[in-house]
N, C-alpha and C positions, 0 to 999 in steps of 0.2 A: 813477719811480714805485715802489712796493714791492710787489712780486707773491710769495705764496707760492706753493709747488708747482708741476707743471709742468698745463699747458693748450694747448689747439689753436691753429690760428691764426686761426678766426674770432672766438673769444673775446678773444683778443690783441687783433688789430683793432678789435674791438669799444671794449676800453678806450683805446685808442690815439683813437679818433675821437671820444670824451668829455673824453678830456684836451684835444684841441683849445678845449675854451672852457673847463673848467675851472681852480681855481690848481695842486691837485694830486689827484691819484688813485690809488687804490691795488687790489689783487683778493686775495682772500682764495684760499686751498687748496681749497674746494669751487667755486669759479667753474665757469660754463659761459654758454652764450649764451643772451642772455633778448631783451626787448623793449626794442632801441637799445642799452641799457646792458645788462653784462653780470649776469646774478644771483654775485653776492660780491664786486660791485662796489660801489667808494666813492669818493665823490669831495665836494669841497670846492670851494665858488663863491662869489664876493663877494656877498653881500645878495641873492641872488637864490636861486630853486629850480628845479629840472627836475622836472616834472609826470610824465613817463615816468622819469626814474629813482626817483623814490620809486616808480611802477608802480600798474598797476591795483588789486590789493589794498591799499590803505595801510594800515598798519599790523598787517599779518601778522608773528604773533609768537608766542611761545612761552611757556607758565608752567606751572612744577611745584612741587607743594605737597609737603612732608615730612609724614607722620602721624606720629601716635603706636602706631601699630600695627607687626608684622612679620609675615612668612608665619607662625610659629610660632601667630597668632593665627588664621589660617586654616582651620584643623584640626590632630589630634596625630596625623594619620598621611597618608604621599602621598596616597591616595586621596581623604581627607577632604577635602584642601588642593586635588585635580583638581578635584575636584566643586564644593568653593565658589567657583574661578577661573572654570568654564565657565558656572555659574551667575549671576556676576556680569557676566560678560561679555554673556549675555544680556540683564540689567537692565539695562547699561548703553546697549545697542542699544536697548532697548524703552524706557527712558525719553528719551534725548536726541534730538534731530533732527539729521539729518545731510543734507544737502543746500538747497535755497533755502530751505522755509521752517521753523515749528515743526508737528508733526506727531504727536510722539510724547507719551508721557505726559505730560511736564512740562510747565508751564504758568505756571511761577511765575517766567520771567525776569524782568527787572527794568527792565521796560518803562515804569514810572513815574520812573525815573532823572534828576536833574536835567538831565543833560545833553539832553534831550528841548525843555527851555524853555530854551536856550544861546543869544545875542544871534546866533550865527556862523550858525542858521539862515536871519538875512536875507540871507546871500550867495549865496543860492540864488533864482532868481527866482520871484516870487511865485505864477504859475501851476503852478508845477513844485514847489513847496515841500512840500505835504499830501501828494501822490502819495508824493515819497522820506521824508515823517517817516513814512506808514505800512510804506510799506514796511521800513524799519530796524526799529520797531517789530517786525515780524512776523519779523524775521529776526534780533532780538537773541538771543543765547545758541543758533543754529543753528551746527553745525561745521564744514558745505561739504562737499567732496567733492576728490577730486585726494590731495595728501599730507597732507590737512588731516585729525588723530587724536586719539583720546583713548585714553590709554594707561594702565596701573597696572606700575610697576616695584617691583623690590626692588632694594636698594643692597647694597655690602658686607657689611654686618653684618645683611643680613633686612629693615631697614625697609622701608615701602612707602610708596610716594609717588605719583603722580597729576600726569599732565602731558598737557598739549595744546598743539594748532597747530591755530590761524588767524586770521583778521583781521578788517575792516571789512565783509565781505560785500557784498551788494547796494549798501549806502550808500557805501562807498569806490570799489567801481567805476564808480558812477556819477558822484560828485565827478571822479576822475579824465578820466574820458571826456568828458564835456565841459569841463574847463578846459584839456583838450586842443585841445578845438573851439574854445573860446573863444581859446584863444593864438593858432590860426591864423588869426583872424580869421571863423569861422564861429559858429553860434545853438546855442546850449543845444539838445543833443537830434541835431544833425547829425555824422556819422560822418566822420574824416580821419583820415586817415593817423599811422601810430605813428612820430614823429618829435621829435627834440629840441627842448623849448620849454623856454623858461629866461623865468620870471616875473620880473622885480626885485618885492623885499617893499615898495620904500616907493611903488609903482603898485598904482592900486586892484584890479586884477586878483591880483595878488600876492597883497596882501595879503589878499583874500577865501578863494583858495585857502588860504593859511597856515593862515587860522581853522578850515576846513572842514578841513582836512589833522590838525589838531590836533583837531577832535572828532572824527574819523573815530579817533583814537587814543586819546580817552578810551570811545567805545563798543566798540574793539577789548576795551582792558583789562575793562571790565566784563563783554562777552560772554564773556570765556576766564575769570574767575576767576568768573563764577556756574557755568559748565559743571563745571571742575576740584572749585569746592567740595561742587558735585552729586553727584560720584563718591564725594567723602570721606564725605559723609554716607551714601552706600551703602554704602561699606565700614564705616559707624557707626564711624569714628576721627575723630579729632580734628586740627584743621591747629596744625602746630607751626612751621613755616617756609614763606615764599612765596617763589620766587625768579621774576622775571618782566619780562622783554623784547618791544621792537619789534624787529625786521629789515627793515621794509621802510617806511622811516620818514626825516624829517629833522629835525635839530636844531641850533640856534645854538649854536656850542659857541667856548670859545677857545683858539685854537692859535698858537702860539707869538707871543705877546703881543696878537693881534687876533681879530676876531670872524670867523666864518666860518658859512654855511652847509652844513654837512657832509650828505649822501646818504647812506644805506646801502640797498645794494637785495639782499637777503639776505646782511646779515651784522650780526654782533652787537658793539654795544657795549662795548668792553673795557679801561674805563678801569683806573689801580689801585686792585686794592681791589673792583671791582664786578662782581657775581656772575652769569652767565649760564647758562640751561637749553637745550642744543644736544642735539636730535635723532637718531635715525643713520636706521634704514630698521627698517620692521614686523618684520623679522628680526634687528636688530644693537642692541647697544647704546647707551643715551645717557649723557650727561654734564653734572653740573653744574661751571662751570667759574669761575674768580677773574682777570683782570685781572691780572699778576704785577704786585707793585710792589718794583724791582729798582734794585739799586746799581750793576748792570753797564752800563756808558756803551752797549754796541755791544749790549745789548737794549734800553734806553730811547731807543735812535735807530730801531730799526726798530718799536718801539711809536709813536714820533713819526710816522716815514714811512707807516705805516698808518692816521693818524690814531685808534690805538687801536680799533680793531677787531677783530673774529677771524670765524670762520664760523659760520654760522645751522643747518649739518646736513652731510650728507655729502657733496654734491654729486652730480647727475646725470652717466651717463655713457651713456646711453642715450635717446634720446626716445620719448613715448610711445608713438608711432605704431610705432615702431620695436619697441618692448618687444611691446607686444598687437595689434599690425599695425592692419588697417583696414578696415572692414565700412560700407555703405550702412545708414545710419541707419533709412531706412523699409522697405528689403525684408528687412536681417539678411543680405546676402550678402558674404562674403569679398571683399575686393577685393586684400588683399594678407596677407600671413601673418604675424605676430609671432616675433619668435626668443625669447620666454619664452612655455613652455607652463603650464598650470595644475598639471600633476605636479611641474615643476620647483620653481613656487613653494613648492606645500604642502610638499615633501620639506623645502624649507630650512626654515620655518615648523616642524614636526615636529621636525627636530632640535635647534631650537632650543628646543623645548615652548611655544614661545606659542600662546595660545587668539586664535586672530584671529576676528574678525565684518566683514564686506565686504571690500574692500580689492581692488583690478583688477591686474591683469596687468603694466600701467604703475607701480604702486606695487611691485613685489618688490624684494626685496633686488638681485635680478639687476643691478637698471638704476642703480645708485647705488655711488660710493667706497663703501669703507671706513672709518669714521667714527676709528677710530686713527691710519689715514696720513693725512687729513686734519691731523688735532690735530697728528702729529709733526710736518708740513711749516709749522704755524705757529710753530713753535718756544717758545723759554722764552719768549714775550709772554702766554702762559697759563698757567694750573697747572690740571687736574683734581680737584676736591675728593672727588667722588663719581662711581661707576659705576653705573649703571641698567640692569640688565636686563630687560626685558619679560618681564613675565607673562601680559598681555592689552593684546590691542590692536583697537579697533575704528575702522573707517573705513566713508563709504560703498562702498555696492555699485557694482559695477563698471558697472554700467546707470545708475545715478543721474545725471541729467542737471542738473549744476548750471554757468551761463554765468559764475559767478563762483569758480570752482575755482582760478585760477591768480592 
């Protein structure tokens, strides 16, 4: 198995457990413990898919748009640029919706997208189908909470980029939860333990899950592109380039002359020449990368062993509870103190010059690895094309309840 970087014993143990049923596994440098399969893990199967491997946030991913504007277009002086960024951050927060449903000013999300007429909806039991479609329409174009974000960046030449990170929201979560139940012999709507269930694609259950997983992928793409383009319009800019990828998904791919189902959970596809957008944290740079097209046999062998995958972010080093502490949701009483304070987070953000809206202590830069370190651990398998410095970061507020944030 190909393992990039260093990882704790629990993360490596999760990967080893996954390897017992998979043909091949790999772990990216941003890896950490997840639900059954580690975040940053990649696993290949013979004509079967792991529901918990793809995860509850099916098709979570990143999209970045390079615009035709630069920092210089924001104002003639530093003060003008600062005012423009502050106003733009407020406008993004007021226009877009963070959390469960659409509740801000924008109400032109593509809820009439052809995906809502797709035959795959027939895989949802009839008595649950309409409710799920209503939920999906209500949440299309919402960003969610947790580590999901909308950012405005400047690259090394001052060109402005818009970046977003989120997935298929409650639609994907519902599909994952219920096929996890069906795979354990329970009914749609039952709660079951989070355990690895492999669904053969030539069986009805696997066929139906795959159809809905792919539909959730289309849904996530539609939502991310709508949100990113909405921010481009707020900038009064034009789109020049789109870089878009899932990192919680499964693909049918050719590896070493045979078709395998490759599950990437918090890992970005990085075939030679393939572009990817990888975020850092709210106070760190992001990057546009490309899978290396190398003639070096040592590099190509590592790429092959990694199943042409790379990191999806910087990777957590601290749990949400460890970072922010724990409170009683009803009374607000502090049950345990967190290791990150508001002063620590705000100091980091101020030093980086980021205009922040929302964001909880559990998403402070302190809880993440540094992105350059994990990229370096991936070696020559990828090349960085652009380094994106965050100017604006907009996230859900610390107290925004969202059951689909992960």
